[in-house]
N, C-alpha and C positions, 0 to 999 in steps of 0.2 A: 711475381709478374704482375704487371698492371692489367686491370680489367677494362672493358670498354667504357664503363661508367666513370672510372678514375680518369681516363684520358679526356672524356667530355668535360668533367669537372675542372681539370687543369686548364683546358682550352677556354672555358668560360671565365675563369679567374684571370687569365692572361688578357683576354679580350676586354674584361671590365677595367683592369688596370690601364690598359692602353687607351681606352675610351676616356677615362677620367683624366689622364695626362693631356690628351688632346683638347678636351673641353677646358681644363684649367689654364692651359697656355693661351688659348684664344681669348680668355676673359681677363688677362693680366693687365690691370690698369693701376697698379700700385705705385707707391712713392718712388721706388727704384726706377721704374720705367719713365716716369715724368722727370726724374732727376737726370737721367742720362739722355733724354730725348731733346735734341736741339730745336725741334719745332715747337716746343712748349715755352718759348721765351716770354717772360713777363708773368707767367702764371705762378711760379714758385721760386723765390730767391731764398737761398740758404746762407745763413750768416754764422760766423764764429764770434763769440763774445769772450774776450780775455779780461779776467778780473783778478785783482790783487787787493787783499784786505777790504773786500766788498766795494771796491772802486773799479769802474770800467776803465781799463787801460786802452783797449783797442777793440773796434768792431770791424770785422772783415767780411765783405760779401764774397763768399766762396764760389758762388755761381758765376760771377762776372770777373773773377780773378784770372788774369792772363799769364802773369809770371810769378815766380816764387817770391814770397815776402817773408822776411825774418824780423821777429820782434824780440828785443832784449827786455826781459822782465826785471824791474827794479826789486830790490829786496835784499835779504841777508845772504842769499846764495845766487850765484851766477846761473841764469837760465836763459835759454834761447828757444823760442817757439817758431816753427816754420809752417807757413801756409802755402800750399801748392794748389793746383787746379782741383777744386772740389774736395779737399781734405786738409787736415791740420794736425800737428802733433808737437809734443815737447821733443825737440831734437837733442838738446844736451842740457845737463844740469849737474851741479856739483853738490847737491844736497846729499845727506847721508845714505838714504836707501835707494834713490834713483828709480822709484816705482813709476814716477810720472813718465820717464823716458821709455820704460818697459811697456807702458800702456799702448804705445804705437799710434797709428793714424786713426782718426775718427772723422766721419763724414756725414752721418745721418742725423736728422733732427732728433733731439732728445739725448744724444750721447754726450758724455762729459769726460774730461780728463783732469786730474787734480794733482797738485804738488802740495801736500800738507805742510812740510817744513817751511816752505816759502809762502804758504797761504795763497796759492795761485790756482785759478780755475779756468778751464776752457769749456764752453758750452756751445753746442750746435743748436740753432733755432731756425725756423722758417717763417716767412712773412705771413703764411696762411695757416699757422699752427692752430688746430682746433682743440688740442688737449688742454686740460685744466692743470695748471701748475700748483695752485694753492688757493686757499680762501682765508681772508683775514676779516675779523669782525671788530 
């Protein structure tokens, strides 16, 4: 049987968790909020860069993309990349393992999808990316 002190302790824990959820939702100004917020136009554009053999084939502004765009990737294998509103993926490929297709949709800056047999890379970047990608001396 629960004692009076146990009930008070459980109520305090529930109150603390509720309060932390309310406070954290009120201060949510992360990338996802600005990515989905239509009032933030011009602040952050998200781009998909498609590369094969370290050559840029296509750069797509995912923020301003209004209709689906299909890119045929040149190379040893037949690959199709599909960019839709705010996301991109390898839609089909006839490479041996098809891991690129299994990777699914990517949409957040910093995410990548790769097809190693065809040496193709999709990278998501933003125009105000503050992260350091690398240093060369």
